[in-house]
KEFI-536101 format. One record per atom (N, C-alpha, C): residue number from 0; atom name; residue in one letter; x, y negated, z. Coordinates in steps of 0.02 Angstrom, whole numbers, plus 32768, in hexadecimal, padded with zeros to 4 digits. Layout:
<atoms>
    n  atom  res     u     v     w
  NUM    CA    A     X     Y     Z
...
</atoms>
This chain:
<atoms>
    n  atom  res     u     v     w
    0     N    X  F079  A70D  9291
    0    CA    X  F083  A721  92D6
    0     C    X  F0B0  A75E  92D6
    1     N    X  F0E4  A75C  9301
    1    CA    X  F113  A794  9307
    1     C    X  F106  A7B9  9347
    2     N    X  F113  A7FA  9343
    2    CA    X  F110  A824  937F
    2     C    X  F158  A831  9396
    3     N    X  F165  A821  93D4
    3    CA    X  F1A8  A82C  93F1
    3     C    X  F19F  A85D  942A
    4     N    X  F1C1  A896  9422
    4    CA    X  F1BB  A8CC  9453
    4     C    X  F1FF  A8D4  9476
    5     N    X  F201  A8C7  94B7
    5    CA    X  F23F  A8CC  94DC
    5     C    X  F257  A913  94E7
    6     N    X  F231  A945  94D1
    6    CA    X  F248  A98A  94D5
    6     C    X  F275  A99B  949A
    7     N    X  F278  A970  9467
    7    CA    X  F2A3  A97C  942D
    7     C    X  F2EA  A965  943C
    8     N    X  F31B  A976  9411
    8    CA    X  F360  A961  941C
    8     C    X  F367  A914  941A
    9     N    X  F397  A8FB  9440
    9    CA    X  F3A1  A8B3  9447
    9     C    X  F3AD  A891  9404
   10     N    X  F3D5  A8AF  93D9
   10    CA    X  F3E5  A890  9399
   10     C    X  F3A7  A885  936F
   11     N    X  F37A  A8B6  936E
   11    CA    X  F33D  A8B0  9347
   11     C    X  F310  A878  9363
   12     N    X  F30C  A873  93A4
   12    CA    X  F2E4  A83F  93C4
   12     C    X  F303  A7FA  93B6
   13     N    X  F345  A7F6  93BA
   13    CA    X  F367  A7B6  93AE
   13     C    X  F35B  A79D  9367
   14     N    X  F35E  A7CA  9336
   14    CA    X  F351  A7B6  92F1
   14     C    X  F309  A79F  92E8
   15     N    X  F2DA  A7C4  9305
   15    CA    X  F293  A7B1  9300
   15     C    X  F286  A76E  9320
   16     N    X  F2A3  A762  935B
   16    CA    X  F298  A723  937E
   16     C    X  F2B9  A6E8  935A
   17     N    X  F2F5  A6F3  9340
   17    CA    X  F318  A6BC  931D
   17     C    X  F2F7  A6AA  92DB
   18     N    X  F2CE  A6D7  92C0
   18    CA    X  F2AB  A6C7  9281
   18     C    X  F26F  A699  928D
   19     N    X  F25B  A691  92CC
   19    CA    X  F223  A666  92DD
   19     C    X  F23C  A61E  92E8
   20     N    X  F210  A5EC  92DC
   20    CA    X  F224  A5A8  92EC
   20     C    X  F227  A59F  9338
   21     N    X  F24F  A56F  934E
   21    CA    X  F255  A563  9396
   21     C    X  F212  A550  93B4
   22     N    X  F1F1  A51F  9397
   22    CA    X  F1AF  A50A  93AE
   22     C    X  F185  A4F8  9371
   23     N    X  F14A  A4DE  937D
   23    CA    X  F123  A4C5  9344
   23     C    X  F143  A483  932D
   24     N    X  F12A  A466  92F9
   24    CA    X  F14A  A42C  92DA
   24     C    X  F144  A3EC  9301
   25     N    X  F122  A3EB  933A
   25    CA    X  F11A  A3AD  9360
   25     C    X  F159  A398  9385
   26     N    X  F18A  A3C3  938A
   26    CA    X  F1C8  A3B2  93AC
   26     C    X  F1F8  A390  937B
   27     N    X  F219  A35C  9391
   27    CA    X  F245  A337  9364
   27     C    X  F282  A362  9350
   28     N    X  F29C  A357  9313
   28    CA    X  F2D7  A37E  92FD
   28     C    X  F314  A374  932A
   29     N    X  F31A  A338  9348
   29    CA    X  F354  A32C  9373
   29     C    X  F351  A359  93B1
   30     N    X  F316  A364  93CD
   30    CA    X  F30F  A390  9407
   30     C    X  F31C  A3D8  93F4
   31     N    X  F307  A3EC  93B8
   31    CA    X  F312  A431  93A1
   31     C    X  F35C  A440  939B
   32     N    X  F383  A40F  9384
   32    CA    X  F3CB  A419  937D
   32     C    X  F3ED  A422  93C1
   33     N    X  F3D3  A3FF  93F3
   33    CA    X  F3F2  A403  9436
   33     C    X  F3E9  A448  9454
   34     N    X  F3B2  A469  9443
   34    CA    X  F3A6  A4AC  945D
   34     C    X  F3C0  A4DE  942B
   35     N    X  F3FF  A4EE  942E
   35    CA    X  F41F  A517  93FB
   35     C    X  F40A  A560  9400
   36     N    X  F415  A583  93C9
   36    CA    X  F403  A5C9  93C5
   36     C    X  F42A  A5F3  93F8
   37     N    X  F465  A5DE  940C
   37    CA    X  F48B  A603  943E
   37     C    X  F466  A605  9481
   38     N    X  F444  A5CE  9491
   38    CA    X  F41D  A5CC  94CF
   38     C    X  F3E1  A5FC  94CB
   39     N    X  F3C2  A5FF  9490
   39    CA    X  F38B  A62D  9486
   39     C    X  F3A2  A674  948F
   40     N    X  F3DB  A685  9471
   40    CA    X  F3F7  A6C9  9477
   40     C    X  F408  A6D9  94C0
   41     N    X  F424  A6A8  94E3
   41    CA    X  F435  A6B3  952A
   41     C    X  F3F6  A6BF  9554
   42     N    X  F3C2  A697  9549
   42    CA    X  F383  A6A2  956D
   42     C    X  F364  A6E5  955C
   43     N    X  F366  A6F7  951C
   43    CA    X  F34C  A738  9508
   43     C    X  F372  A770  952A
   44     N    X  F3B4  A76B  952E
   44    CA    X  F3DD  A79F  954F
   44     C    X  F3C9  A7A6  9598
   45     N    X  F3BD  A76F  95BA
   45    CA    X  F3A8  A772  9601
   45     C    X  F365  A795  9608
   46     N    X  F335  A784  95DD
   46    CA    X  F2F3  A7A4  95E1
   46     C    X  F2F7  A7ED  95CE
   47     N    X  F320  A7FD  959B
   47    CA    X  F329  A843  9586
   47     C    X  F348  A86D  95BF
   48     N    X  F379  A852  95E1
   48    CA    X  F398  A877  9619
   48     C    X  F368  A87E  9653
   49     N    X  F33D  A84E  965E
   49    CA    X  F30A  A855  9693
   49     C    X  F2DB  A88E  9683
   50     N    X  F2CA  A896  9643
   50    CA    X  F29C  A8CA  962E
   50     C    X  F2BC  A90F  9629
   51     N    X  F2FA  A912  9613
   51    CA    X  F31B  A952  9604
   51     C    X  F355  A964  9631
   52     N    X  F36B  A937  965B
   52    CA    X  F3A5  A943  9684
   52     C    X  F3E4  A92E  965F
   53     N    X  F41A  A928  9684
   53    CA    X  F459  A914  9666
   53     C    X  F47E  A952  964D
   54     N    X  F49A  A94D  9611
   54    CA    X  F4BD  A985  95F3
   54     C    X  F502  A96E  95DA
   55     N    X  F530  A99D  95D8
   55    CA    X  F573  A990  95C0
   55     C    X  F581  A9C0  9587
   56     N    X  F59D  A9A6  9551
   56    CA    X  F5B0  A9D0  9518
   56     C    X  F5F2  A9F3  9527
   57     N    X  F5F2  AA35  9521
   57    CA    X  F62F  AA5D  952B
   57     C    X  F63A  AA88  94ED
   58     N    X  F66F  AAAF  94ED
   58    CA    X  F67D  AADA  94B4
   58     C    X  F649  AB11  94AC
   59     N    X  F626  AB22  94E2
   59    CA    X  F5F2  AB55  94DE
   59     C    X  F5AD  AB38  94D4
   60     N    X  F5A8  AAF6  94CE
   60    CA    X  F568  AAD5  94C4
   60     C    X  F558  AAA5  94FD
   61     N    X  F51A  AA8E  94FF
   61    CA    X  F505  AA60  9534
   61     C    X  F4FD  AA84  9576
   62     N    X  F518  AA66  95AB
   62    CA    X  F513  AA82  95EE
   62     C    X  F4F1  AA4E  961A
   63     N    X  F4BC  AA63  963C
   63    CA    X  F498  AA36  9668
   63     C    X  F4C1  AA28  96A7
   64     N    X  F4C8  A9E8  96B9
   64    CA    X  F4EE  A9D7  96F6
   64     C    X  F4C3  A9B4  9729
   65     N    X  F486  A9A0  9716
   65    CA    X  F457  A980  9745
   65     C    X  F410  A990  972E
   66     N    X  F3E4  A99C  975D
   66    CA    X  F39F  A9AC  974A
   66     C    X  F378  A96E  9733
   67     N    X  F342  A97B  9711
   67    CA    X  F316  A944  96FB
   67     C    X  F2F2  A926  9737
   68     N    X  F2EF  A8E4  9739
   68    CA    X  F2CC  A8C4  9771
   68     C    X  F285  A8B0  975D
   69     N    X  F276  A8B1  971D
   69    CA    X  F233  A8A1  9705
   69     C    X  F220  A8D0  96CB
   70     N    X  F21D  A912  96D8
   70    CA    X  F20F  A941  96A2
   70     C    X  F1CA  A938  9682
   71     N    X  F19D  A917  96A5
   71    CA    X  F15A  A90B  968A
   71     C    X  F15B  A8DD  964D
   72     N    X  F192  A8BB  9640
   72    CA    X  F196  A88F  9606
   72     C    X  F193  A8B5  95C4
   73     N    X  F1A5  A8F4  95C5
   73    CA    X  F1A4  A91B  9587
   73     C    X  F166  A947  9581
   74     N    X  F136  A93F  95AF
   74    CA    X  F0F8  A966  95AC
   74     C    X  F0CE  A954  9570
   75     N    X  F0CC  A915  955E
   75    CA    X  F0A1  A8FD  9528
   75     C    X  F0C9  A8CC  94FD
   76     N    X  F0C8  A8D3  94BB
   76    CA    X  F0ED  A8A4  9490
   76     C    X  F0D3  A85C  9496
   77     N    X  F0FE  A82D  9488
   77    CA    X  F0EC  A7E6  9486
   77     C    X  F0D7  A7D5  943F
   78     N    X  F09F  A7B3  9438
   78    CA    X  F088  A79A  93F7
   78     C    X  F090  A74E  93F8
   79     N    X  F0C2  A735  93D1
   79    CA    X  F0D4  A6EF  93D6
   79     C    X  F0DC  A6CF  9391
   80     N    X  F0D6  A68D  938F
   80    CA    X  F0E1  A667  9352
   80     C    X  F123  A641  9353
   81     N    X  F13C  A631  9390
   81    CA    X  F17A  A60B  9396
   81     C    X  F1A5  A62A  93CD
   82     N    X  F1E3  A615  93CF
   82    CA    X  F210  A62C  9404
   82     C    X  F1F7  A612  9448
   83     N    X  F1DE  A5D5  944A
   83    CA    X  F1C4  A5B9  9489
   83     C    X  F189  A5E1  94A2
   84     N    X  F15E  A5FA  9474
   84    CA    X  F127  A626  9488
   84     C    X  F141  A664  94AB
   85     N    X  F175  A683  948E
   85    CA    X  F191  A6C0  94AB
   85     C    X  F1AA  A6B3  94F2
   86     N    X  F1D2  A67C  94FB
   86    CA    X  F1EE  A66F  953C
   86     C    X  F1B8  A65D  956F
   87     N    X  F186  A638  955B
   87    CA    X  F151  A627  958B
   87     C    X  F129  A665  959F
   88     N    X  F11B  A691  956F
   88    CA    X  F0F6  A6CF  957F
   88     C    X  F121  A6FC  95AC
   89     N    X  F162  A701  959D
   89    CA    X  F18E  A72B  95C6
   89     C    X  F191  A711  960E
   90     N    X  F199  A6CF  9616
   90    CA    X  F19C  A6B3  9659
   90     C    X  F15A  A6BC  967E
   91     N    X  F122  A6B7  965A
   91    CA    X  F0E1  A6C2  9679
   91     C    X  F0DA  A70A  9691
   92     N    X  F0F3  A73A  966A
   92    CA    X  F0F0  A780  967F
   92     C    X  F11D  A78D  96BA
   93     N    X  F158  A76D  96BB
   93    CA    X  F186  A775  96F3
   93     C    X  F165  A75A  9733
   94     N    X  F148  A71F  972F
   94    CA    X  F127  A701  9769
   94     C    X  F0ED  A72C  9780
   95     N    X  F0C6  A747  9751
   95    CA    X  F08E  A772  9763
   95     C    X  F0A6  A7B3  9783
   96     N    X  F0DD  A7CE  976A
   96    CA    X  F0FA  A80B  9785
   96     C    X  F114  A802  97CB
   97     N    X  F132  A7C9  97D9
   97    CA    X  F14B  A7BA  981C
   97     C    X  F111  A7B4  984D
   98     N    X  F0DC  A794  9837
   98    CA    X  F0A1  A78A  9862
   98     C    X  F07F  A7CC  9872
   99     N    X  F080  A7FC  9843
   99    CA    X  F05E  A83C  984D
   99     C    X  F08A  A873  9869
  100     N    X  F0CA  A864  9876
  100    CA    X  F0F8  A896  988F
  100     C    X  F0EA  A8A5  98D9
  101     N    X  F0EA  A8E5  98EC
  101    CA    X  F0DD  A8F5  9933
  101     C    X  F116  A8DC  9960
  102     N    X  F103  A8C9  999B
  102    CA    X  F135  A8B1  99CC
  102     C    X  F152  A8ED  99F1
  103     N    X  F193  A8F2  99F2
  103    CA    X  F1B5  A929  9A14
  103     C    X  F1C0  A917  9A5D
  104     N    X  F1BA  A948  9A88
  104    CA    X  F1C7  A93D  9ACF
  104     C    X  F211  A947  9ADB
  105     N    X  F22F  A917  9AFD
  105    CA    X  F276  A91A  9B0B
  105     C    X  F280  A91D  9B57
  106     N    X  F2B9  A938  9B6B
  106    CA    X  F2CA  A936  9BB2
  106     C    X  F2DA  A8EE  9BC4
  107     N    X  F2B9  A8D6  9BF8
  107    CA    X  F2C3  A890  9C0C
  107     C    X  F2E6  A88E  9C4F
  108     N    X  F316  A861  9C57
  108    CA    X  F336  A85A  9C98
  108     C    X  F303  A841  9CCC
  109     N    X  F305  A85F  9D06
  109    CA    X  F2D8  A84A  9D3C
  109     C    X  F301  A83D  9D7A
  110     N    X  F2E8  A811  9DA4
  110    CA    X  F30A  A802  9DE3
  110     C    X  F2EA  A82A  9E1A
  111     N    X  F312  A851  9E3E
  111    CA    X  F2FA  A878  9E76
  111     C    X  F317  A85A  9EB5
  112     N    X  F2EE  A83B  9EE0
  112    CA    X  F308  A819  9F1B
  112     C    X  F328  A849  9F4D
  113     N    X  F317  A88A  9F4D
  113    CA    X  F335  A8B8  9F7C
  113     C    X  F37C  A8CA  9F68
  114     N    X  F38E  A8BA  9F2C
  114    CA    X  F3D2  A8C9  9F14
  114     C    X  F3F3  A887  9EFF
  115     N    X  F432  A888  9EFA
  115    CA    X  F454  A84A  9EE6
  115     C    X  F462  A84B  9E9B
  116     N    X  F43A  A829  9E75
  116    CA    X  F447  A825  9E2E
  116     C    X  F40D  A839  9E02
  117     N    X  F41B  A83E  9DC3
  117    CA    X  F3E9  A84F  9D92
  117     C    X  F3E9  A899  9D84
  118     N    X  F3AF  A8B3  9D73
  118    CA    X  F3A8  A8F8  9D5D
  118     C    X  F384  A8F7  9D1B
  119     N    X  F38C  A92C  9CF5
  119    CA    X  F363  A934  9CB9
  119     C    X  F33C  A974  9CBF
  120     N    X  F2FF  A972  9CA7
  120    CA    X  F2D7  A9AF  9CA6
  120     C    X  F2EC  A9D6  9C68
  121     N    X  F308  AA10  9C71
  121    CA    X  F320  AA36  9C38
  121     C    X  F31C  AA80  9C46
  122     N    X  F32F  AAA6  9C16
  122    CA    X  F32D  AAEF  9C1C
  122     C    X  F36E  AB09  9C3B
  123     N    X  F36E  AB4A  9C51
  123    CA    X  F3AA  AB67  9C6E
  123     C    X  F3E6  AB67  9C3F
  124     N    X  F3D9  AB6B  9BFC
  124    CA    X  F412  AB6C  9BCE
  124     C    X  F438  AB2B  9BD0
  125     N    X  F416  AAF3  9BDF
  125    CA    X  F438  AAB3  9BE5
  125     C    X  F463  AAB2  9C23
  126     N    X  F44B  AAD2  9C59
  126    CA    X  F472  AAD5  9C96
  126     C    X  F4B3  AAFC  9C8C
  127     N    X  F4AF  AB33  9C65
  127    CA    X  F4EB  AB5B  9C58
  127     C    X  F51F  AB33  9C31
  128     N    X  F509  AB08  9C06
  128    CA    X  F537  AAE2  9BDD
  128     C    X  F550  AAA2  9C00
  129     N    X  F537  AA96  9C3B
  129    CA    X  F54C  AA5B  9C60
  129     C    X  F52C  AA1B  9C47
  130     N    X  F4F1  AA21  9C29
  130    CA    X  F4D0  A9E6  9C0D
  130     C    X  F49E  A9C7  9C3D
  131     N    X  F494  A9E4  9C77
  131    CA    X  F466  A9C9  9CA8
  131     C    X  F48D  A9A0  9CDA
  132     N    X  F476  A963  9CE5
  132    CA    X  F498  A937  9D15
  132     C    X  F472  A937  9D56
  133     N    X  F485  A961  9D83
  133    CA    X  F465  A963  9DC5
  133     C    X  F49C  A96C  9DFA
  134     N    X  F48A  A960  9E37
  134    CA    X  F4BB  A965  9E6D
  134     C    X  F4AF  A9A3  9E98
  135     N    X  F4AA  A9DC  9E78
  135    CA    X  F4A1  AA1A  9E9D
  135     C    X  F4E2  AA2F  9EBD
  136     N    X  F4DE  AA46  9EF9
  136    CA    X  F51B  AA58  9F1C
  136     C    X  F521  AAA2  9F23
</atoms>
């Protein structure tokens, strides 16, 4: 059983994951060939970026260009026997994280019959920027 920790560098995780078999031996060799290692690396990159955010390599080092959308993936290492185990556990954590995420309140367009058109409930800073759609005269 291998421990895969998404808080470690991508290259180290990729080597650890590629050293595992794709699945247990019940899958036919022909199906294993169809699922190439490049697809595994691509899926791992997507999960890694969800956990750590997107980064770009520059001359001064890695620079973050997008925040992590699922940082909880690196809270606890994955203990897996196969690559399929890793992907199924990662997807289960993502689904669980989405279900437990708090719902944010957003400004919703409302129809006000006394005025002609839609309005949004927003703060004064939105009105200054011209982001409120109302028919104030």
